[in-house]
N, C-alpha and C positions, 0 to 999 in steps of 0.2 A: 437378407437385412433390412431392416426397418429404418426407413427415414421419417422423420417426425418434423412437420413443419409448423411453426406458431408465428403468427403476425399480429401486429397493432396497427391498425388503419384510423386515422383519425379524420372524420367527414365533416364539412360544414353543413349547411342546409341541404338535406337531400331526401328522394324519395327514390330508393335504388330498387326496392322489391316491394310492390303492392301487394296488398289482400284484396277479396272480392268487391270490398267498398271503394277502393283507391287508395287506401291509408297506407302508410308504411308497416309492414311485418312486424308483429311483436311477440316476447314472450315474457313470462315471468321467471325469474331467477333469483334465489335468494330473498323472495317474498316481494320482490320490487319488479315494475315492468321495466323492461329493456326493448330497445329495437333490436330486430333481427333480420337476417339476409340469409334465405334459406340454401341448404346445400345445393339444390337443383339449379338455383340461380349462379350462384358461384361457379359452380362446374360447366355451364353453359357460357358464361362470361370467359372462362379460360381456355375451353374447346374451340368456341369461334374466334378466339382473339389473333390478329394478323401477326402478333409476335410469336405465337407458338406456330403458327404456320411456315414463318420465315425461319425458326429455329432448327424445326425438324423436317421440314418440306411438306406442303400441303398435299403430296402425293399417299403421305402416311396417314393422312386423318380421314374420317369418316362422313358420312352424311346422314344426319336424322330427317326423316321426312314421311309422308304419306304418297308421295308423287313418284313411287316406284315404277308404275307403268309407263309415265312421261319420260323417265330417265332411261328406261331400257327401249323404249319405242324411238327416241332419239337416236341411239347407236344404231338400232335397226335399219332406221331412215337413212344413215350415212353408210350404210353397207349395201344401199340398194332395194331394200325389200317395199314391195309397192303397199300404198296407203291402204288398200282393201285388206290385206293381211293385217297391217297395222292396227286399223280400226278394232278387228278382232282380239287380236294380240292384248290391246290395251285393256279391254272388258276380260278378259281371263286373269291378266295381273292384278286385276282390283283384289281377286281372291286369294292372293299370295298373304302368307305371315299372319295367318290367323288360322284358329284351329277348325272352325267349319269349312273353311276356302270357299266361302259364300262370295260370289260375284256381285258387283254393282255396275251402275251406269254414271256414276260420277267421276269416274277416272282415277280415283285415287283407293288406297288400302284402307281398311276399317282401322287399323291400327297403326301408329307411328312407331318407326322401327329405326336404330341406326344401322347404315350398312357401310362394308367396307367398299374400296373400288373393285375387289376381287368377287365381292359378293354380288354387285350389280354385272360384272363381265360375266360370272358363272350363269346366271338368269338369262341374260342376253343370248349366250351360246346356245342354251338348252332351248328357247323358244326359236332360234334360227334353225336348229336342227329340225325342229317339229314342221316349221312351215316348209322348209325345202323337200320335207319327205310326204307333204300332205297337200291334198288339193284344197281350193278355199273352202268348198262345202266340208269336206272332211275336217279342216282345221275349227271351224265353226263349232263342231261337235266336242271339240276337246274341252275338258274340264281343268280348272285351276289345280285341283289335286292330283291330276294325272301329270301336269306338267312339273309340279312340285317333287314329284316321285323321283324324276330323272336328276333331280339335284342331289346325289348320293354323298358328296363329298364335304359335306358343311363341317365336320370336325377336322378336316384336313386343310381346309381352306385359311388363307391367312387372314388374321383380322388386323383392322387399324389401330393406331396407337391410343386413340381416345376410347375404341372399346376395351382395348386390354387393360386400360388405365380404371373406367369406370363402369365396366361390365355390359353386359346385355341379357335382356331376359326375353324370349320370343315363344309362342305357342305353334311353331311350325318346325319340323323337321328338316325344312329346305335351309336353315340358318341354325348355327350354334349357338346355345347358350354359353355365356363367359361371366366367370364370376369376378367382381371388380378386384383389382389389386390395389385400391386407394380407397380408404374412406375418408370422407369429406365431412365435417361437423357443421352445423347451422352456426352461422357468425352471429355473435350477439354483443351489444354494447357494453362496456365496462362500466358506463355512468348512468343512471337512472333514466328513462327515455322520457321526454318532455316533449309530446305533441304540440305542433304549432299549425295553423292554416294561412295561407296566404291569399287574401282577397285581392282579386285584380278586375281592371277592366281593359276592355280595347277599343282605342279611339277611332273613329271614321276619319279618314282625312278629308273628306269633303264637307265636312259639316262645318257651316262658316262662323259658328259661334254666337251668331245673332239671332237668327230665328231658329235656326236648328242648335241645341244644345244636349247635352249627355253623352255616353259612352255608347258604343255599337253594340258591347255586350259585357256581361258580367259573370266571373266565376270565382271559384276558389280551389285551391289544391294545399293539400295535407304535405307536412315534410316534418323531419325531424334532425338536429346533429347530434353526432355519435362517435364514439372512438370504439372500434370493433376488435373484438379478439377473433382471430382465424385460425382454425387448426385443421390439419389433415396429416394422415399416417399413410405412407406408401412402401408397400412390400415388394422390393425389387426380386425377390425371388419368384413370387406369384405374376409378378408384370414379364418376367424372364419366360416364364412357362406359357403364359397368354400368346407370346409372341413367338412360339417355338417353331412355326411353321413360315415364319416370315424370314427372309435372307439376313444373316448375322445379326441376332437377337441382341448378343452382348453389345454390339455398335449402337443400336437402337437405345437400349437402356442406358448407355453412356450418355447420348445425348439428351435423352428424354428427363433426366433428373434436374441437372442444371436449366433446362428450357423450362420444364414445370416450375422452378422456383422463381424464375424471372417472370414467368407470365403471371403467376399468382402475385409478385410483387408490383408490377406495372398494370394489369388488367383490372378495370373496374366495371360492376353492373352497370347494364346500359339503361336502366330504368329512370326515366326522366332527366336524362342528362342535357337533352337540350334545353330543359327549362332552369335546370341548376348547376350543370358544369362541376359535377362533384368530382373530379378526376385527382386523386392523391396517390401518393408513394407511403409506402411504410414507415412508421415510426420507429419500429423494432421488429426484427426478424430473428427468431431462434431455429436453429436445425440440429436436431438430434439424430445419432445414427448408431443403431442398435444390433448386435447379434441376439441379444436375448428378445423372445418374442413377446412383450408386454408393452403394447402401446399405451401410452398415458395424455390424457389431455390435461392443460394446467388451467381449465376453465374456473376451478374452486380459488384460484387467485382471486377473484373478482367476486366473490359470492357476495361480499360487503360492495356495495357500488363505490365507485372510485370518485372522489371528488378533489379539486385542486387544493392546495394549500398555502401556508405563506411562503414556503421555500420552493414548490414545484406547482405546473401548471397540471392540467388535466393529462397530458400525454406523459411528461416526465414522472408523474407519480403513477400512472398505469406501468410504465416500464418497471420502476422500481418496485411495485407491487409483484409483478411478474418474476423480477430477479430472486426476490425475497423468497417467493413461492416454490421456485426451482431450487434454491439452496435448501429450503426445509424438507423437501421431496427426498433430494438426496441424502440428507440427515437422517430421517425418518425410515427410510426403506432402501437405501444403497442398491438400486439398480443397477446390474452392469451397464457400462456406455462405452461404445467403441471411441465417439468422438461428438463434440458439441460445439458448435460455432454461433456466435453472437455476432450481432450487428446493429449499433442503436444511432439513427441519424442525429448528428448534431448534440448529442446527449453525453457524450464523453467525459465532461468536468461534474456532470450531475449524479450520475448512476454509478454505483458501484457493484459491478457485475460480479456473480460469483466464479470463482477460478477452483479450480483443482490440481493438487501438488503432482499428480503424476502427468501434466502436460496435456490432458485430454481436452481441455476447454481452450479454444482459440477465439479470442476477441478481435473480430477483423475490424480494418481500420475504415474500409468502405464496402459498398455493395459488391465490385467489381472483384474485390479481394475475398469476399465470402464464395461467390459462385466458381471462382478459379479453385477454390481450396474444396469446395463439395465437387466438382467436376474431377479432379485429380483423385480424391477418395473414391469416388464410384471405380475410376479405372484402376485404382489398385487392388478393389475388394472383387473384381469381376471372377 
């Protein structure tokens, strides 16, 4: 079953995802420059959201880090392993998770990898087993690749929910590669991007304004204001397969789908939030459920940039454009649909949402109703 999630989020002045110069990321679409939020940025904002942790439990989520040696040694220390062994273990562990198994003195791995709790536990157990069977002098001679070779259960080890959703690629047999069950598009603005720059000064509180004048510092920061189209596609069959080594994968999937929709709606990228406080809720959410394995982005609804009209502001016109495009795709291609859920915040009297005569389309009166409907649908389709 495919769950396709489409959202429109209208942000005021923000710099949510910066490029190498510090400016908001952009792309050209339809021959016009748009603001952009990378899929990597979106996925991280969802993955580390406190809401997702609350909805599905933090123990179901992994941790992406280069500090595997530190995590493992903390566990070993709590189990009474001496510091002499830990110092050597930390060095050996720096060679984990890379093809050459090359160790270093920095205390971190050469690659950043996302680990499940079970991955960290498995590494800890292997290191502890070796320590208990070796003298310190013999343990010093051990190589990272020898330790990794003892981690033989990689494919049978449960993966965390975020690994099951977003995938993992590693160059070590100690950890399993996982194909993502979710595709996430780069979000782009439905309107033309107009880049602006804020010139700011910082005043010194001790300047008396007489002999001492001027600011303590000056600077500038770039920003833009955009209404973003966000699209993601989740294959629940692939998600369930990725979770097959977990306890009760069906129940996890039942929790993950509504939790993910809520997180996508309520979480925002963290870029420059202390400066701009760009925390918004979606203006429109569309969720489509399909047995037919053909994911479809509605990005081309906005190939011509949206502008406010006499009748509608930018948000209402964007929702209208999306609804019209969905209706046109239905008429032109007739792709099979199991269910479609619409929610448009405060636009009930402005937007005529497409409906189907066979009751496959539900226009939800509020977001909570949409979440309940989706949750019930997932449970019925397991």
